[in-house]
C-alpha angles and dihedrals in degrees: 000000000000133000096165116139112284094003112122121222111243128225092258091050101045100087094049088046092052091047090051090054095044096247093121129014134227085248089062089055095049102038103019094052094220119215125197123208128180112236109178134170120137089347136030109266138179132196110210105192137181125212090260091059095252118123150111134292113213124197130185130162120261088225139005122262119053093006092056090046091051093051089048092050092049092051091048090051093051089047092054099044107020110119093010121121090253093048092049092048090051090048095236114185116246114262109231102170144359118187108186094190096065089021104235136155125200124189133174111271118247097218105176097054138107127202115254089253094051091046093048095049090049089072118088115253127289092030130091127183097257094176090058092052090047089053090050090055090049092051092051089051088054092048091054098044106032104039116082127211096234090061096059130069099200119139106266130262103323113159121239112276092239089072087071097037096098090061104033124184108269091236090065090060092064091072098032117129122230089258090050091056092045090052092048089052090054092048094048092045094053112081093198091055100037093046099031098051092038090059096048094081088068090051095054115109134178107232107134146013106272135196089225098201110056108167136138093265090056095052114073123190122207115189111198115196094236102049147019121294117293117219127213122194110206140171102055097175093122097046108139143127107291149119114322089207090067093062091048092047091051089053090050090048091058089061090048089051090056089050094047092045091052091049093050092048092051091049090051093049096044101034091234137076112298124239114204122181107255098200096079092051091047088053089055092049090047090050091054090049095046092047091049095049090049097053098036093046091224117170126246088246091056091048094053093047094044100045096082090049090052087054092051094048091046089054090052090049090053090052088052091052091049090052091048087054092052097049110123091352124134095218140013117268122227089245094055092050092048091049091054092048092051089046091053092050091051094047091049091060112009095168091054092044093051089055106033104029104029099028091219094139 
């Protein structure tokens, strides 16, 4: 077992490591029948679970550098807000351990939860869980009005990487996959995307503390039998001062992803372009927007002026998702192409998209 600086703890070492630091006990091992599962995305993660479903989620970076900084920032954020009224309202997981030498972060597992995507798709078509999306909007309003910059350690006001994706550094092209190059050709050949996204860097402003990575996997829904769904915002590695509109746009994009995904599935099943009712997705977007305006106490004038910018940022976030889909792929997927097409349509007429597609105004 190793806890030397920069040396990750392996799957066979994680339980002894947690016992050593008092996070789990030998009793848990003997009676609780602990299981360990690797759960990795951007970082290396483990779920350490007892028979009763309780357990620990462990996160450590795959490599040093930005990953280590993100884990440190997330631990600092949980330390600042965990147990506070704001932290409880946002459903923050309980911080159990932070070892800066590894570095490694351990939080209490949220066992009876589904991701926002899983929860949404569990509803029969044409229904979506509008109250859950409204609660997401309310939580983002709390993030942007109740968190203060001096309590977070995130790295400043850097713009999302997708704002630079249309004109990538030449060195990035050396390792680009065939799908990456095809996607880049589409982006550079589309004036709404190439010009629209290129101009967004100048639109970015630092006006709030932001989560920075709102996506379905980072929004967990717990549905107790005796009350309405409880929402947990997790994965705060990218928390930093930034543009509140980005968090909102990322939330809106998650609804659009459900719409696009449904259309692609219908096309695959029927052998022809899918047609999915837009109204239920608009209701979910509207719920996010209404919840946000309620909890942030923004004015109607602010809402009207901001709606087209939310549309533009959501289009940029969809382009980022499309590029994430193409990474290392041999060919473009139907979903990634459709996302880029919807993004181009939004960027060509953001005012119209805010009203007609997103129902924000």
